[in-house]
N, C-alpha and C positions, 0 to 999 in steps of 0.2 A: 410531491416530495420524491427525492431520489436517494438511494443508498449507493455510495461509491466505495468499492473495495479495490484496494491497490496492493500489489505485491512488488516490493522494491528491495534493492540490496541494503543490508543493514548499515553500511557506511554512508548511504544516501539519506538516512532518516533525518539527520539534522538539517541538511539543506531543504528537504521537503517540508519539514515543520516550519522553518523560517519563511519559506515561500507562502505557506498557508497562513501563517500568522500575519504576514505583511498585507494580506488581503482580508484580514479580520475573520478568518475561519479558525476558531480555537477548539471546537468540540470534535475530538477524534479519539478513536480507540486504536491501540497499537498492540500487536501480538507477535512474539518471536515464533517462527515456524520453520519447518524443513520441507523442501519440495523439489520437484524436478520439472523441467520443461524442455524447450529445444536445446538447452545447454547440454543436457544428458550427463552432467557430472564430469569427473576427471579421475585419473589414476595417480597415485603417489606411492613412493617407496618409504616404508617405515621399518628401520632395523632389518633391512634386507628382504622384507616381505612386501610384495606389490599389493596395494589395496585399491579397490575401485570405490570411489565416493560418488554416488549418484543422487543422494539427497543433499541439497545445498541449503545453507542458512539464508533465509529471507525474512522480511518484516511485512506483516499484513496490517494495513491501515483501513479503518472503516470510518466513513464520514457521512452523516446525514445532511442533505442540503435541500433548500426549497427549489421548486420547479423553476427552471430558467437559469439557475446558477451552476448547473452541473458542468457546462462547458468551461467556465472559468476555473473551477476546481480541478478538472481533468488536465487542463493546460498547465496549471500551477504545478501539479504533481509531475506531469510528464517532463516539463522543462527542468525541474529541480533534480529529478531522479536519473535523467539521461546521462550516461557516460559514453555512449556510442558503441559499447561492446555488447556482445550477445549475453543475455541474462540480466538485462536492465529491469525486467519485470513486465507486469500486465496491469491494466486498469479495467474494471468492470463497472458498469452503471446499471443499477436495478431499480425498478419501480418500488417505492415504499408506500404501503397501504395506509399506515397510521402510526403516529408517534405520540406517546403520552408521557408528560413529565411526572415523575413519581411524587415529588414533593407537593406540587400544586394541583395536579390533575389536568393541567393545561394541555391542549392538543395541538399538534403541528410543531414546526421547528421555529 
């Protein structure tokens, strides 16, 4: 089993969900976060004061998938989240040791 963690732009969440749903991946967790990466933020002027914004809004998705399916899910996320601009996000694939369904006690995905 694998755990896929993806950081994407908030405005790309809907296309990513649609891409995942089209491939029958419905189980995911979504969290609003702030972060910085290569983008390094930006500066803006508000009421005459220059402000540096270096923590940008992102969305974190977590998806557990069976072995062998991770490449399909990664490509789904990558193609749907890509705008071609810096700051599109990152995808991490981690080994998942064990998953247990709370209601039934069933193990695995």
